[in-house]
C-alpha positions in Angstrom: 92.1 66.3 174.5 95.3 65.8 174.0 96.8 62.8 175.0 100.5 63.6 174.8 102.8 62.4 177.7 105.2 65.2 178.4 107.2 62.7 180.8 108.7 61.1 177.4 110.5 64.7 176.8 114.4 63.5 177.4 114.2 59.9 177.6 116.5 58.0 175.4 116.7 54.0 174.3 119.3 51.7 174.8 121.9 51.3 171.9 120.1 49.4 169.1 121.9 47.2 166.9 120.7 47.4 163.5 122.3 45.0 160.5 122.1 45.3 157.0 122.9 43.9 153.7 122.9 45.1 150.0 119.5 43.9 149.6 118.4 46.3 152.2 120.5 49.2 150.6 118.8 48.1 147.1 115.3 47.9 148.3 115.7 51.4 149.8 116.9 52.4 146.7 113.8 51.0 144.5 111.9 52.7 146.9 112.8 55.9 146.0 112.3 55.6 142.3 116.2 54.3 141.2 115.8 51.7 138.5 118.0 50.0 136.1 118.9 53.5 134.3 120.7 54.0 138.2 122.4 50.4 137.6 124.9 51.4 140.3 122.1 52.0 143.0 120.3 48.6 142.2 123.1 46.1 141.4 125.5 44.3 143.9 128.0 44.1 141.1 127.8 47.3 139.7 131.4 48.5 138.5 132.4 50.8 141.4 130.5 48.9 144.1 126.8 49.5 144.7 125.8 53.1 146.0 123.9 53.9 149.3 122.2 56.7 149.1 122.8 59.2 152.1 119.0 59.4 152.7 119.3 55.7 153.6 120.0 56.4 157.2 116.3 57.0 157.9 115.8 53.1 157.3 117.9 52.1 160.5 117.2 55.0 162.3 113.2 53.8 162.0 114.1 50.9 164.0 115.5 53.3 167.0 112.4 55.3 167.4 112.0 56.7 171.0 108.8 55.6 173.2 106.6 58.5 172.4 103.7 57.3 174.9 100.5 55.1 175.1 98.0 55.0 172.5 99.6 56.9 170.0 97.1 56.8 167.0 99.6 56.7 163.6 97.1 57.6 161.1 97.2 61.0 162.8 101.1 61.3 163.1 102.5 63.3 159.9 105.8 64.0 159.0 106.9 67.9 159.2 110.0 68.3 159.0 113.5 65.9 158.4 117.0 66.9 158.5 119.9 64.1 158.3 123.4 64.9 158.7 126.3 62.7 157.3 129.8 62.4 158.9 130.8 59.7 156.8 129.4 57.4 154.0 127.4 54.2 154.7 128.7 50.9 153.4 126.8 48.9 151.4 126.3 46.2 154.4 127.2 46.4 158.1 126.0 47.2 161.5 125.1 50.5 163.1 125.0 51.3 166.7 121.9 53.8 167.6 120.4 55.6 169.9 116.7 57.5 170.0 115.7 60.1 172.0 112.9 62.6 172.3 114.3 65.9 172.1 111.0 67.9 172.7 107.3 68.2 172.3 105.8 71.2 171.2 102.6 72.9 171.4 101.0 73.9 167.9 97.8 74.4 169.2 96.1 72.2 166.7 98.6 70.0 167.4 101.6 68.7 169.0 105.2 68.3 167.2 107.6 65.6 168.5 111.3 66.4 168.0 112.8 62.9 167.8 116.8 62.4 167.1 118.5 59.2 166.0 121.8 59.0 166.3 124.2 56.2 164.2 127.6 55.1 164.8 130.3 52.2 163.8 130.8 49.2 165.9 134.2 51.2 166.8 132.0 54.4 167.8 132.9 56.4 164.9 129.6 58.8 163.8 127.8 58.0 160.9 124.9 60.0 161.1 122.1 62.1 162.9 118.6 61.8 161.9 115.8 64.1 163.0 112.0 64.1 162.6 109.7 66.6 163.2 106.1 64.5 163.4 102.7 66.4 164.0 100.4 64.7 166.0 96.8 66.0 164.7 94.4 66.9 167.3 97.3 66.7 170.1 97.9 70.0 171.1 96.6 72.6 173.4 98.4 71.2 176.7 99.6 74.9 177.3 103.0 73.8 176.4 106.1 75.5 174.7 105.3 76.3 171.4 108.9 76.0 169.8 111.2 77.9 168.2 110.5 79.9 164.6 111.8 78.2 161.9 114.3 80.1 159.4 112.9 80.8 156.0 114.3 79.2 153.4 113.1 80.3 150.0 114.0 79.8 146.5 115.5 83.2 145.1 113.0 85.2 143.3 113.6 85.5 139.3 116.1 83.0 139.1 115.9 80.3 137.5 116.9 76.7 139.3 120.5 75.8 138.4 119.2 72.2 138.3 115.9 70.7 137.9 114.8 67.1 137.2 111.1 65.8 136.8 110.1 61.9 137.7 107.2 59.7 137.3 106.0 58.5 140.8 105.3 54.6 140.3 101.4 53.6 141.3 102.9 51.3 143.6 105.8 53.3 145.3 104.2 53.5 148.7 103.9 49.4 148.6 107.5 49.1 147.6 108.9 51.8 149.7 107.2 50.8 153.2 109.0 47.4 152.7 111.8 49.5 154.1 110.5 49.7 157.8 107.9 52.6 157.3 104.9 50.4 158.0 102.1 53.5 158.9 99.0 52.1 157.3 98.3 56.0 156.1 100.3 55.1 153.3 98.7 51.5 152.2 95.3 51.5 154.3 92.5 53.7 152.3 90.2 53.5 155.9 93.5 54.6 157.8 93.9 57.4 155.4 90.4 58.6 155.6 91.0 58.9 159.8 94.1 61.4 158.5 91.8 63.3 156.2 92.7 62.1 153.2 90.7 60.4 150.7 93.0 58.0 149.8 96.7 56.7 150.8 99.5 59.0 150.4 103.2 58.4 149.7 105.6 58.7 152.5 107.1 61.8 153.1 110.5 60.0 153.6 109.8 58.5 150.2 109.8 61.8 148.9 112.2 62.9 150.4 114.3 60.0 149.0 113.4 61.0 145.5 114.8 64.3 146.2 117.8 63.3 147.6 118.5 61.0 144.5 118.1 63.7 142.4 120.6 65.9 143.9 123.2 63.1 144.3 122.6 62.4 140.0 122.2 65.8 139.4 124.3 68.3 141.1 127.3 65.5 142.5 127.4 63.2 139.3 126.4 60.1 141.4 129.2 60.8 144.2 126.8 59.9 147.2 130.6 60.9 149.9 129.6 64.8 149.2 126.2 65.3 150.5 126.8 66.2 154.3 123.4 67.6 155.3 120.0 67.7 153.7 117.0 69.4 155.9 113.5 69.4 154.4 109.8 70.8 155.3 107.0 68.6 154.0 104.7 71.5 153.1 102.3 69.2 150.1 100.8 65.6 149.9 102.2 63.2 147.1 99.9 60.5 145.7 101.5 57.2 143.9 101.5 57.8 139.9 102.2 61.5 140.7 104.7 63.5 138.7 107.4 65.2 141.0 110.0 67.9 139.8 112.9 68.7 141.9 114.9 71.4 141.5 117.9 73.9 143.3 119.5 76.8 143.5 122.7 77.4 144.4 123.1 79.2 147.6 126.1 79.7 149.7 128.1 76.5 150.3 124.9 74.1 149.1 121.8 74.8 147.3 117.8 75.7 148.6 115.9 72.2 147.3 112.3 72.4 146.4 110.4 69.3 145.0 106.6 70.2 143.6 103.7 68.5 141.8 101.2 69.7 139.5 99.0 70.7 142.5 101.6 72.2 145.2 104.9 72.5 146.4 105.5 69.6 148.5 109.1 70.0 149.8 110.1 73.5 150.9 112.2 75.3 153.1 114.9 72.8 152.1 118.7 72.8 151.9 121.7 70.6 151.0 125.3 71.0 152.2 127.7 69.7 150.1 131.5 69.5 149.9 
């Protein structure tokens, strides 16, 4: 039986201030696989300055999540889709003013999809980013609500080799590190919580996989220039476990690239597109 509280649709948070330093940026970068070979992502005194991955915006955004209702069982919440849109590059330290909003809750029968948006601005009210989550709440559907729009399909071009491809090992302790950036869902650390979510062991955060892909895009397509990535949307379609090998690849398409990430078992990021300048 559904315990979805539809009254939260359209509600917004009060402005929430997120203050961060270079240490938060480095912790996030390490959490999505950067190391000493990516010195500009892990060293505060790197030549040219510390680089902030565009996907870092999900870290402050997590602190501005709106209220979703009472008695939410977070081990049953699975990340479905993620979008980030950048209006300007993120600084290595600073203060961000954010507002979170519940855009809608869709009835998918077997579950409910929460659509959430967080907007971030500088203290002088200049737009920094918009981050949108689609979260699938298992067993919470069937309440007779709007099923939501059909998603656009963004498949890789048939018969074409990718324009870039990078394969990396996900560390065994990757989820342990990534959660320190603020995503404390026990699904990613606690074996019992993972079993309640239908997994035989803890899985990697979807946003960690998303960060791996963002870093691959920046390094392989943009020659390390974090300022050129303007939008990145992706659907989470498979499970990554710590210790897996992850391949991120992309195909030129219009103003951007179609992106896909996969392990040896399945495609884990699909329906993905990045827009760059």
